[in-house]
C-alpha positions as CSV (number, residue, x, y, z in Angstrom):
1,X,-4.1,8.2,1.1
2,X,-3.9,6.4,-2.2
3,X,-2.3,3.0,-2.5
4,X,-0.9,1.3,-5.6
5,X,0.4,-2.2,-6.3
6,X,3.3,-3.1,-8.5
7,X,3.6,-6.5,-10.1
8,X,7.4,-6.2,-10.6
9,X,8.4,-9.3,-8.6
10,X,5.1,-11.1,-8.8
11,X,4.9,-14.1,-11.1
12,X,2.8,-13.1,-14.2
13,X,0.5,-16.1,-13.5
14,X,-0.7,-14.2,-10.4
15,X,-1.3,-10.8,-12.0
16,X,-4.9,-11.5,-12.9
17,X,-6.0,-12.4,-9.3
18,X,-3.9,-9.6,-7.8
19,X,-5.3,-7.0,-10.2
20,X,-8.9,-8.0,-9.5
21,X,-8.3,-8.0,-5.7
22,X,-6.6,-4.6,-5.9
23,X,-9.6,-3.1,-7.7
24,X,-12.0,-4.7,-5.2
25,X,-10.0,-3.5,-2.2
26,X,-9.9,0.1,-3.4
27,X,-6.3,0.4,-4.6
28,X,-5.8,3.5,-6.7
29,X,-3.6,1.9,-9.4
30,X,-1.8,-1.2,-10.6
31,X,1.5,-1.1,-12.4
32,X,3.2,-3.6,-14.6
33,X,6.9,-3.8,-15.4
34,X,8.2,-4.1,-19.0
35,X,11.2,-5.5,-20.8
36,X,11.4,-6.2,-24.5
37,X,14.0,-9.1,-24.1
38,X,16.1,-10.7,-21.4
39,X,19.5,-11.4,-23.0
40,X,21.4,-14.4,-21.6
41,X,24.2,-12.0,-20.6
42,X,22.8,-9.1,-18.5
43,X,24.8,-6.0,-18.1
44,X,23.6,-2.9,-16.4
45,X,22.5,-2.3,-12.8
46,X,19.1,-1.3,-11.6
47,X,20.7,-0.6,-8.2
48,X,24.3,0.6,-8.0
49,X,26.5,-2.1,-6.6
50,X,24.0,-4.9,-7.3
51,X,25.6,-7.8,-9.0
52,X,22.6,-9.7,-10.3
53,X,19.6,-8.7,-12.3
54,X,16.4,-8.2,-10.2
55,X,14.4,-10.5,-12.5
56,X,15.6,-13.9,-13.6
57,X,16.0,-14.3,-17.4
58,X,13.5,-17.2,-17.3
59,X,10.7,-14.9,-16.2
60,X,8.0,-14.7,-18.9
61,X,7.8,-11.3,-20.6
62,X,4.3,-10.0,-21.6
63,X,3.3,-6.9,-23.4
64,X,2.0,-4.7,-20.6
65,X,-0.4,-2.5,-22.5
66,X,-2.2,-5.6,-23.9
67,X,-2.4,-7.2,-20.5
68,X,-3.6,-4.0,-18.9
69,X,-6.3,-3.6,-21.6
70,X,-7.5,-7.1,-20.7
71,X,-7.5,-6.3,-17.0
72,X,-9.4,-3.0,-17.8
73,X,-12.2,-5.0,-19.2
74,X,-12.6,-6.9,-15.9
75,X,-12.3,-3.9,-13.5
76,X,-14.2,-0.7,-13.1
77,X,-12.2,2.0,-11.4
78,X,-8.5,1.1,-10.8
79,X,-6.0,3.0,-12.9
80,X,-3.6,1.0,-15.1
81,X,0.0,1.9,-15.6
82,X,3.5,0.8,-16.7
83,X,6.7,1.0,-14.8
84,X,8.8,1.4,-16.8
85,X,7.8,1.1,-20.4
86,X,10.9,1.3,-22.6
87,X,9.5,3.8,-25.0
88,X,12.9,4.7,-26.5
89,X,13.6,1.2,-27.6
90,X,10.6,1.2,-30.0
91,X,9.4,3.5,-32.6
92,X,7.3,6.2,-30.9
93,X,4.3,5.5,-33.1
94,X,4.1,2.0,-31.6
95,X,4.2,3.2,-28.0
96,X,1.8,6.1,-28.6
97,X,-0.7,3.8,-30.3
98,X,-0.4,1.2,-27.5
99,X,-1.2,3.7,-24.8
100,X,-3.9,5.5,-26.7
101,X,-5.6,2.1,-27.2
102,X,-5.3,1.2,-23.5
103,X,-6.7,4.6,-22.6
104,X,-9.7,4.2,-24.8
105,X,-10.4,0.6,-23.7
106,X,-10.0,1.5,-20.1
107,X,-12.3,4.5,-20.2
108,X,-9.4,6.9,-19.5
109,X,-7.7,4.9,-16.7
110,X,-4.3,4.5,-18.4
111,X,-1.1,5.8,-16.8
112,X,2.0,6.1,-18.9
113,X,5.2,5.4,-17.0
114,X,8.3,5.4,-19.3
115,X,12.0,5.3,-18.8
116,X,15.3,4.7,-20.5
117,X,15.9,1.3,-18.9
118,X,18.9,-0.1,-17.0
119,X,19.6,-3.2,-19.0
120,X,22.4,-2.4,-21.4
121,X,22.3,-5.7,-23.1
122,X,18.6,-5.4,-23.8
123,X,19.4,-2.4,-26.1
124,X,22.3,-4.2,-27.7
125,X,20.1,-7.3,-28.4
126,X,17.8,-5.2,-30.6
127,X,20.7,-3.5,-32.3
128,X,20.5,-0.1,-30.6
129,X,23.4,1.8,-28.9
130,X,22.6,2.0,-25.2
131,X,24.4,5.3,-24.9
132,X,21.6,6.8,-26.9
133,X,18.9,5.8,-24.4
134,X,18.3,9.2,-22.9
135,X,18.2,11.0,-26.3
136,X,15.9,8.4,-27.8
137,X,13.5,8.5,-24.8
138,X,13.3,12.3,-24.9
139,X,12.6,12.3,-28.6
140,X,10.0,9.5,-28.2
141,X,8.2,11.4,-25.4
142,X,8.0,14.5,-27.5
143,X,6.6,12.5,-30.5
144,X,4.0,10.7,-28.4
145,X,2.8,14.0,-26.9
146,X,2.3,15.4,-30.4
147,X,0.6,12.2,-31.6
148,X,-1.8,12.4,-28.7
149,X,-2.7,16.1,-29.2
150,X,-2.2,17.0,-32.8
151,X,-4.2,15.9,-35.9
152,X,-1.2,15.6,-38.2
153,X,2.3,14.7,-37.1
154,X,5.4,14.5,-39.3
155,X,8.4,12.6,-37.8
């Protein structure tokens, strides 16, 4: 059996100690959450019927691939992933480069977990139409796959 640990509700100040302990205890992987922004007004539901966001807007937001690269330098075997990286909210070149860098720095231990995101106001805060989340994510995944496997990519 393989065990993973997620840092979704864990205060970011505890990530370092938890990541090192997970590696030492033989966990298979560690997973970091990701949001680009927490708007003051949160619309969208992670869980149907849930009235409040699962993460308080005051929670610090860190770039997960940068943090995981730092953790990779201090661990030897644990796999390092995101749940859920909002790939569609960024240009796919940015996401592809971030994960390629993490994979190189970690010696091939990167896990790419992407999704469209549930927080409607997060998309609105960056000037994007939340109704395009699925289409943008599909396109970004396709572009990233090409960037990771082809020598020349036009987009």
